MDTraj code that builds the backbone (N, CA, C; nanometers):
import mdtraj as md
import numpy as np

residues = "MET VAL ILE ARG LYS MET GLN THR GLU ASP ILE ASP VAL ILE ALA GLU PHE GLU ARG GLU ILE SER ILE ILE SER PHE GLY ASP GLU ALA ILE ILE ASP LEU ASP PHE HIS ARG ARG LYS LEU GLU LYS SER MET THR LYS GLU ILE GLU GLY MET MET VAL LEU GLN ILE ASP GLY LYS ILE ALA GLY TRP LEU TRP MET THR PRO ARG THR ASN PHE VAL SER ASN GLU LYS TYR VAL ASN PHE LYS SER PHE TYR ILE VAL GLU GLU TYR ARG GLY THR ASP PHE VAL ASN GLU PHE ILE GLU ALA GLY ILE LYS PHE CYS LYS ASP GLN GLY VAL LYS THR ILE VAL ASN LYS VAL HIS VAL LYS ASN LEU ALA ALA ARG VAL LEU TRP LYS ASN CYS GLY PHE GLU ALA THR HIS LEU THR MET GLU TYR ARG PHE ASN ASP LYS GLU".split()
xyz = np.array([
    [14.0738, 26.9021, 20.8394],
    [14.0697, 26.8322, 20.7222],
    [13.9139, 26.7834, 20.7299],
    [13.8321, 26.7889, 20.6128],
    [13.7055, 26.7073, 20.6084],
    [13.6817, 26.6473, 20.4806],
    [13.6613, 26.5314, 20.4801],
    [13.5949, 26.4720, 20.3227],
    [13.4715, 26.4397, 20.3334],
    [13.3851, 26.4878, 20.2246],
    [13.2640, 26.4860, 20.2347],
    [13.2180, 26.4721, 20.0918],
    [13.0982, 26.4364, 20.0792],
    [13.0318, 26.4303, 19.9433],
    [13.0152, 26.5827, 19.8793],
    [13.0128, 26.5834, 19.7674],
    [13.0074, 26.7338, 19.6832],
    [12.8544, 26.7789, 19.7039],
    [12.8367, 26.9054, 19.7278],
    [12.7224, 26.9534, 19.7322],
    [12.6972, 27.0613, 19.6135],
    [12.5575, 27.0963, 19.5899],
    [12.5299, 27.1640, 19.4971],
    [12.6084, 27.3183, 19.5043],
    [12.6392, 27.3784, 19.6114],
    [12.6971, 27.4903, 19.6304],
    [12.8654, 27.4634, 19.5916],
    [12.9247, 27.3544, 19.5766],
    [13.0373, 27.3343, 19.5171],
    [13.0604, 27.3269, 19.3844],
    [12.9588, 27.3276, 19.2895],
    [12.9600, 27.3105, 19.1506],
    [13.0541, 27.4103, 19.0840],
    [13.0572, 27.5344, 19.1109],
    [13.1404, 27.6350, 19.0438],
    [13.2917, 27.5999, 19.0611],
    [13.3410, 27.5801, 19.1939],
    [13.4674, 27.5398, 19.2311],
    [13.5095, 27.4268, 19.1548],
    [13.4283, 27.3215, 19.1712],
    [13.4484, 27.1827, 19.1023],
    [13.4531, 27.1962, 18.9412],
    [13.3639, 27.2758, 18.8816],
    [13.3760, 27.2923, 18.7426],
    [13.5129, 27.3522, 18.6970],
    [13.5600, 27.4418, 18.7802],
    [13.6997, 27.5094, 18.7622],
    [13.8068, 27.3690, 18.7652],
    [13.8100, 27.3051, 18.8434],
    [13.8958, 27.1782, 18.8607],
    [13.8738, 27.1003, 18.7501],
    [13.7383, 27.0641, 18.7022],
    [13.7210, 26.9905, 18.5851],
    [13.7920, 27.0529, 18.4413],
    [13.7691, 27.1785, 18.4409],
    [13.8445, 27.2488, 18.3257],
    [13.9862, 27.2176, 18.3238],
    [14.0467, 27.2468, 18.4424],
    [14.1926, 27.2213, 18.4586],
    [14.2273, 27.0737, 18.4157],
    [14.1564, 26.9773, 18.4841],
    [14.1717, 26.8424, 18.4457],
    [14.1735, 26.8166, 18.2873],
    [14.0799, 26.8795, 18.2235],
    [14.0461, 26.8619, 18.0733],
    [14.1800, 26.9205, 18.0045],
    [14.2302, 27.0392, 18.0485],
    [14.3511, 27.1019, 17.9867],
    [14.4614, 27.0275, 18.0117],
    [14.5021, 26.9571, 18.1093],
    [14.6194, 26.8748, 18.1389],
    [14.5766, 26.7623, 18.0708],
    [14.4821, 26.7063, 18.0348],
    [14.4605, 26.5623, 17.9741],
    [14.4492, 26.5791, 17.8245],
    [14.3984, 26.6942, 17.7792],
    [14.3515, 26.6862, 17.6409],
    [14.4182, 26.8227, 17.5469],
    [14.5049, 26.8956, 17.6322],
    [14.5822, 27.0085, 17.5701],
    [14.4869, 27.0955, 17.4925],
    [14.5206, 27.0950, 17.3545],
    [14.4377, 27.1974, 17.2679],
    [14.2945, 27.1481, 17.2590],
    [14.2706, 27.0334, 17.2731],
    [14.1235, 26.9715, 17.2602],
    [14.0500, 26.9852, 17.3739],
    [14.0904, 27.0347, 17.4770],
    [14.0299, 27.0261, 17.6139],
    [13.8903, 27.1252, 17.5914],
    [13.8032, 27.0758, 17.6897],
    [13.6758, 27.1454, 17.6952],
    [13.6973, 27.2404, 17.7876],
    [13.7029, 27.3874, 17.7739],
    [13.7242, 27.4803, 17.8684],
    [13.6122, 27.5585, 17.9059],
    [13.4965, 27.5176, 17.8396],
    [13.3754, 27.5967, 17.8821],
    [13.3092, 27.5501, 18.0204],
    [13.3239, 27.6400, 18.1077],
    [13.2757, 27.6284, 18.2330],
    [13.1267, 27.5703, 18.2509],
    [13.0478, 27.6205, 18.1820],
    [12.8829, 27.5918, 18.1818],
    [12.8772, 27.4458, 18.1406],
    [12.9797, 27.3869, 18.0657],
    [12.9727, 27.2536, 17.9992],
    [13.0124, 27.1795, 18.1337],
    [13.0980, 27.2035, 18.1955],
    [13.1548, 27.1250, 18.3177],
    [13.0365, 27.1398, 18.4150],
    [12.9904, 27.2414, 18.4531],
    [12.8614, 27.2635, 18.5378],
    [12.7396, 27.1725, 18.5117],
    [12.7028, 27.1722, 18.3883],
    [12.5853, 27.1057, 18.3566],
    [12.6272, 26.9498, 18.3741],
    [12.7526, 26.8947, 18.3240],
    [12.7901, 26.7650, 18.3461],
    [12.8000, 26.7291, 18.5080],
    [12.8382, 26.8315, 18.5893],
    [12.8129, 26.7708, 18.7167],
    [12.6914, 26.7868, 18.7780],
    [12.6116, 26.8713, 18.7460],
    [12.4613, 26.8793, 18.7932],
    [12.4151, 26.7345, 18.7404],
    [12.4201, 26.7132, 18.6205],
    [12.3542, 26.5860, 18.5838],
    [12.4141, 26.4478, 18.6478],
    [12.5434, 26.4682, 18.6662],
    [12.5931, 26.3301, 18.7357],
    [12.5637, 26.3515, 18.8918],
    [12.5349, 26.4471, 18.9567],
    [12.4951, 26.4447, 19.0952],
    [12.3514, 26.3618, 19.1206],
    [12.2866, 26.3351, 19.0168],
    [12.1524, 26.2849, 19.0312],
    [12.1812, 26.1314, 19.0292],
    [12.2819, 26.1027, 18.9698],
    [12.3312, 25.9329, 18.9520],
    [12.4451, 25.8978, 19.0259],
    [12.5529, 25.9839, 19.0719],
    [12.6744, 25.9480, 19.0954],
    [12.7334, 26.0026, 19.2409],
    [12.6243, 26.0546, 19.3109],
    [12.6789, 26.1573, 19.4092],
    [12.7556, 26.0708, 19.5139],
    [12.7219, 25.9361, 19.5435],
    [12.8050, 25.8795, 19.6361],
    [12.9533, 25.8693, 19.6212],
    [12.9809, 25.8810, 19.4818],
    [13.1213, 25.8701, 19.4703],
    [13.2092, 26.0108, 19.4253],
    [13.1245, 26.1296, 19.4512],
    [13.1646, 26.2545, 19.4289],
    [13.2259, 26.3099, 19.5737],
    [13.3451, 26.3064, 19.5826],
    [13.4000, 26.3434, 19.6969],
    [13.4969, 26.4802, 19.7055],
    [13.4500, 26.5501, 19.7957],
    [13.5335, 26.6850, 19.8125],
    [13.6265, 26.6871, 19.9392],
    [13.7616, 26.7319, 19.9287],
    [13.8396, 26.7498, 20.0372],
    [13.8309, 26.9126, 20.0678],
    [13.8182, 26.9214, 20.1885],
    [13.7963, 27.0696, 20.2408],
    [13.8942, 27.0947, 20.3593],
    [13.9696, 27.1917, 20.3507],
    [14.0783, 27.2224, 20.4308],
    [14.0559, 27.3645, 20.4768],
    [14.0495, 27.3952, 20.6085],
    [14.0081, 27.5163, 20.6680],
    [13.9060, 27.5972, 20.5914],
    [13.7949, 27.5176, 20.5743],
    [13.6583, 27.5592, 20.5181],
    [13.6668, 27.5898, 20.3592],
    [13.7599, 27.5427, 20.3014],
    [13.8042, 27.5729, 20.1498],
    [13.7966, 27.4447, 20.0842],
    [13.7593, 27.4302, 19.9547],
    [13.7815, 27.3326, 19.8851],
    [13.9269, 27.3100, 19.8353],
    [13.9702, 27.1924, 19.8481],
    [14.1242, 27.1714, 19.8383],
    [14.1247, 27.0614, 19.7334],
    [14.0248, 26.9679, 19.7150],
    [14.0633, 26.8704, 19.6328],
    [13.9029, 26.7861, 19.5997],
    [13.9011, 26.7214, 19.4908],
    [13.8121, 26.6748, 19.4252],
    [13.8488, 26.5419, 19.3654],
    [13.7529, 26.4107, 19.4109],
    [13.7771, 26.3011, 19.3609],
    [13.6481, 26.2490, 19.3265],
    [13.6224, 26.2160, 19.1897],
    [13.5148, 26.1556, 19.1316],
    [13.5284, 26.0051, 19.1039],
    [13.4420, 25.9258, 19.1622],
    [13.4542, 25.7817, 19.1474],
    [13.3104, 25.7237, 19.0914],
    [13.3099, 25.6290, 19.0036],
    [13.1889, 25.5821, 18.9479],
    [13.2003, 25.4276, 18.9454],
    [13.1192, 25.3424, 19.0070],
    [13.1121, 25.2073, 19.0124],
    [13.0626, 25.1741, 18.8790],
    [13.1261, 25.0746, 18.7997],
    [13.1116, 25.0358, 18.6820],
    [13.0941, 24.8596, 18.6730],
    [13.0468, 24.8081, 18.5743],
    [13.0462, 24.6702, 18.5680],
    [13.0948, 24.6343, 18.4327],
    [13.2144, 24.5260, 18.4338],
    [13.2771, 24.5014, 18.3239],
    [13.1742, 24.4322, 18.2115],
    [13.1468, 24.4694, 18.1252],
    [13.0247, 24.4040, 18.0211],
    [13.0776, 24.2739, 17.9584],
    [13.2104, 24.2348, 17.9591],
    [13.2491, 24.0913, 17.9168],
    [13.2481, 24.0021, 18.0476],
    [13.2866, 24.0376, 18.1597],
    [13.3201, 23.9569, 18.2501],
    [13.2286, 23.9671, 18.3683],
    [13.1462, 24.0815, 18.3543],
    [13.0554, 24.1120, 18.4780],
    [13.1168, 24.1517, 18.6118],
    [13.2344, 24.1532, 18.6064],
    [13.3050, 24.2088, 18.7285],
    [13.2938, 24.3525, 18.7546],
    [13.2503, 24.3857, 18.8828],
    [13.2356, 24.5279, 18.9306],
    [13.3641, 24.5760, 18.9434],
    [13.3977, 24.7188, 18.9168],
    [13.5201, 24.7836, 18.9313],
    [13.4622, 24.9267, 18.9739],
    [13.5584, 25.0112, 19.0042],
    [13.5244, 25.1546, 19.0119],
    [13.6238, 25.2330, 18.9391],
    [13.5679, 25.3256, 18.8603],
    [13.6487, 25.4180, 18.7587],
    [13.6816, 25.5430, 18.8455],
    [13.7918, 25.5788, 18.8322],
    [13.8375, 25.7184, 18.9009],
    [13.8299, 25.8021, 18.7907],
    [13.7111, 25.8892, 18.7849],
    [13.7083, 25.9903, 18.6612],
    [13.7807, 26.0986, 18.6737],
    [13.7909, 26.1614, 18.8042],
    [13.8618, 26.2799, 18.8166],
    [13.9338, 26.2973, 18.9668],
    [14.0424, 26.3399, 18.9631],
    [14.1158, 26.3439, 19.0854],
    [14.2062, 26.5111, 19.0649],
    [14.1766, 26.5924, 19.1716],
    [14.2450, 26.7215, 19.1662],
    [14.2665, 26.7653, 19.2975],
    [14.3821, 26.8199, 19.2905],
    [14.4385, 26.8885, 19.4404],
    [14.4567, 27.0281, 19.4093],
    [14.4357, 27.1163, 19.4874],
    [14.4788, 27.2709, 19.4620],
    [14.6417, 27.2676, 19.4836],
    [14.7025, 27.3595, 19.4252],
    [14.8600, 27.3554, 19.4211],
    [14.9164, 27.3705, 19.5431],
    [14.8673, 27.4420, 19.6366],
    [14.9100, 27.4631, 19.7716],
    [14.9372, 27.3411, 19.8584],
    [14.8311, 27.2307, 19.8297],
    [14.8343, 27.1026, 19.9010],
    [14.8935, 26.9856, 19.8443],
    [14.9345, 27.0053, 19.7094],
    [15.0124, 26.9103, 19.6307],
    [15.1438, 26.8571, 19.7058],
    [15.1561, 26.7253, 19.7075],
    [15.2769, 26.6630, 19.7890],
    [15.2517, 26.6726, 19.9325],
    [15.1367, 26.6884, 19.9918],
    [15.1184, 26.7047, 20.1401],
    [15.0588, 26.5732, 20.1714],
    [15.0301, 26.5286, 20.2994],
    [14.9889, 26.4184, 20.3649],
    [14.8165, 26.4159, 20.3214],
    [14.7759, 26.5361, 20.3129],
    [14.6143, 26.5611, 20.2731],
    [14.6011, 26.4828, 20.1415],
    [14.6901, 26.4745, 20.0462],
    [14.6589, 26.4259, 19.9307],
    [14.6369, 26.2520, 19.9545],
    [14.7307, 26.1934, 20.0224],
    [14.7455, 26.0609, 20.0597],
    [14.6285, 26.0283, 20.1654],
    [14.5769, 26.0949, 20.2363],
    [14.4631, 26.0769, 20.3184],
    [14.3341, 26.0649, 20.2235],
    [14.3324, 26.1806, 20.1245],
    [14.2044, 26.1784, 20.0522],
    [14.1987, 26.0695, 19.9411],
    [14.3195, 26.0149, 19.8810],
    [14.3089, 25.8663, 19.8097],
    [14.2899, 25.7767, 19.8872],
    [14.3193, 25.7540, 20.0179],
    [14.3055, 25.6512, 20.1142],
    [14.1498, 25.6549, 20.1152],
    [14.1016, 25.7585, 20.1387],
    [13.9400, 25.7800, 20.1653],
    [13.8764, 25.7170, 20.0302],
    [13.9346, 25.7558, 19.9303],
    [13.8703, 25.7028, 19.8029],
    [13.8841, 25.5437, 19.7565],
    [13.9971, 25.5053, 19.8269],
    [14.0372, 25.3560, 19.7943],
    [13.9262, 25.2863, 19.9041],
    [13.8977, 25.3421, 20.0291],
    [13.8001, 25.2808, 20.1256],
    [13.6609, 25.2494, 20.0515],
    [13.6382, 25.3883, 19.9877],
    [13.5020, 25.3935, 19.9177],
    [13.4781, 25.2594, 19.8105],
    [13.5964, 25.2440, 19.7506],
    [13.5805, 25.1391, 19.6583],
    [13.5871, 24.9953, 19.7208],
    [13.6573, 24.9918, 19.8356],
    [13.6321, 24.8649, 19.9009],
    [13.5186, 24.8245, 19.9614],
    [13.4491, 24.9374, 20.0120],
    [13.3026, 24.9490, 20.0487],
    [13.2198, 24.8924, 19.9550],
    [13.2434, 24.9336, 19.8265],
    [13.1544, 24.8853, 19.7209],
    [13.1720, 24.7604, 19.6685],
    [13.2653, 24.6707, 19.7233],
    [13.3042, 24.5453, 19.7201],
    [13.3532, 24.5254, 19.5726],
    [13.4370, 24.6050, 19.5178],
    [13.5076, 24.5734, 19.3848],
    [13.6320, 24.5175, 19.4302],
    [13.6820, 24.4889, 19.3474],
    [13.8406, 24.4103, 19.3269],
    [13.9304, 24.5163, 19.2619],
    [13.8900, 24.5951, 19.1674],
    [13.9848, 24.6658, 19.0672],
    [13.9231, 24.7979, 19.0728],
    [14.0283, 24.9136, 19.0792],
    [14.0001, 25.0441, 19.0571],
    [14.0607, 25.0849, 18.9140],
    [14.0076, 25.1560, 18.8051],
    [14.0763, 25.1984, 18.7025],
    [14.0741, 25.3382, 18.7077],
    [14.1931, 25.3999, 18.6710],
    [14.2334, 25.5333, 18.6717],
    [14.3040, 25.5618, 18.5587],
    [14.2465, 25.6452, 18.4485],
    [14.3077, 25.6776, 18.3101],
    [14.3866, 25.7987, 18.3599],
    [14.5229, 25.8090, 18.3071],
    [14.5995, 25.9263, 18.3363],
    [14.6677, 25.9636, 18.1744],
    [14.6740, 26.0751, 18.1650],
    [14.7375, 26.1075, 18.0483],
    [14.8968, 26.0731, 18.0326],
    [14.9135, 26.0147, 17.9461],
    [15.0983, 25.9761, 17.9462],
    [15.1817, 26.0673, 17.9634],
    [15.1551, 26.1994, 17.9396],
    [15.2628, 26.3130, 17.9445],
    [15.2389, 26.3735, 18.0764],
    [15.1316, 26.3143, 18.1753],
    [15.1054, 26.3629, 18.3103],
    [15.1904, 26.2893, 18.4206],
    [15.3385, 26.3277, 18.4121],
    [15.4131, 26.2370, 18.4822],
    [15.3955, 26.2562, 18.6301],
    [15.3631, 26.3693, 18.6834],
    [15.3401, 26.3915, 18.8309],
    [15.2133, 26.3086, 18.8662],
    [15.1100, 26.2950, 18.7947],
    [14.9730, 26.2019, 18.8118],
    [15.0377, 26.0534, 18.8256],
    [15.1170, 26.0258, 18.7179],
    [15.1616, 25.8993, 18.7112],
    [15.2242, 25.8345, 18.8199],
    [15.3108, 25.9438, 18.8766],
    [15.4015, 25.9104, 18.9866],
    [15.3291, 25.9058, 19.1105],
    [15.2437, 25.9850, 19.1202],
    [15.1281, 25.9808, 19.2362],
    [15.0588, 25.8478, 19.2454],
    [15.0010, 25.8051, 19.1330],
    [14.9265, 25.6782, 19.1392],
    [15.0306, 25.5596, 19.1683],
    [15.1195, 25.5733, 19.0818],
    [15.2299, 25.4665, 19.1140],
    [15.2510, 25.4393, 19.2735],
    [15.2811, 25.5451, 19.3174],
    [15.3369, 25.5488, 19.4671],
    [15.2119, 25.5074, 19.5520],
    [15.0903, 25.4917, 19.5147],
    [14.9746, 25.4643, 19.5777],
    [14.9269, 25.3200, 19.5303],
    [15.0249, 25.2437, 19.4793],
    [15.0122, 25.1094, 19.4340],
    [14.9392, 25.0719, 19.3180],
    [14.8998, 25.1817, 19.2414],
    [14.8304, 25.1721, 19.0947],
    [14.9569, 25.1119, 18.9979],
    [14.9163, 25.0314, 18.8906],
    [15.0159, 25.0020, 18.8088],
    [14.9560, 25.0069, 18.6638],
    [15.0456, 25.0579, 18.5660],
    [15.0010, 25.0819, 18.4188],
    [14.9687, 24.9556, 18.3594],
    [14.8337, 24.9520, 18.3071],
    [14.8209, 24.8297, 18.2289],
    [14.7610, 24.8423, 18.0929],
    [14.7395, 24.9389, 18.0330],
    [14.7145, 24.9709, 17.8866],
    [14.7861, 25.1247, 17.8511],
    [14.8221, 25.1303, 17.7342],
    [14.8641, 25.2431, 17.6725],
    [14.7835, 25.2725, 17.5460],
    [14.7206, 25.3857, 17.5140],
    [14.6471, 25.4051, 17.4000],
    [14.7485, 25.4931, 17.3028],
    [14.7439, 25.4273, 17.1930],
    [14.8284, 25.4961, 17.0669],
    [14.7392, 25.5661, 16.9844],
    [14.7941, 25.6643, 16.9252],
    [14.7037, 25.7276, 16.8443],
    [14.7941, 25.7986, 16.7233],
    [14.7103, 25.7897, 16.6025],
    [14.7856, 25.8427, 16.4893],
    [14.7128, 25.9600, 16.4478],
    [14.7802, 26.1042, 16.4137],
    [14.7073, 26.2053, 16.4081],
    [14.7510, 26.2532, 16.2607],
    [14.6564, 26.2746, 16.1645],
    [14.6859, 26.3531, 16.0585],
    [14.7155, 26.4904, 16.0681],
    [14.8161, 26.5413, 16.0267],
    [14.8417, 26.6872, 16.0402],
    [14.7698, 26.7633, 15.9085],
    [14.7401, 26.9126, 15.9469],
    [14.6899, 26.9740, 15.8577],
    [14.7417, 27.0089, 15.6973],
    [14.8724, 26.9536, 15.7049],
    [14.9553, 26.9573, 15.5705],
    [14.9012, 26.8517, 15.4838],
    [14.8571, 26.7322, 15.5366],
    [14.8390, 26.6297, 15.4195],
    [14.7241, 26.6516, 15.3617],
])
top = md.Topology()
chain = top.add_chain()
for i, resn in enumerate(residues, 1):
    res = top.add_residue(resn, chain, resSeq=i)
    for name in ("N", "CA", "C"):
        top.add_atom(name, md.element.get_by_symbol(name[0]), res)
traj = md.Trajectory(xyz[None], top)
């Protein structure tokens, strides 16, 4: 197992992960265009590479964690936003997942922050359980009202 920063040659694989995350998070409204995700990653690598981590097992990319340090504009408190987290199916539920998350938490501690923010879709029960088991607590719930086409 190796945990390392994302590299340019990882973009195609990670773009696939980003598409899957989008589908899980947004369903019918997901952005599934791989070129969109590739461009987003390429652009972000110039500013956010320190928090773009890859889990590699047996020479293959097995996981992806994208973290971005931020500052709360009201309190000026620094925090880290976990933007993306993905583990390929064959490694879900293994110790590799916990070790990868621990590496991410260490990154956050090294940034000197006291808070990590991680938004999870309310219907993504597996992710909610994973993060709860890692000590994360739910703090907000976004409520939406959608007009249907019949109105």
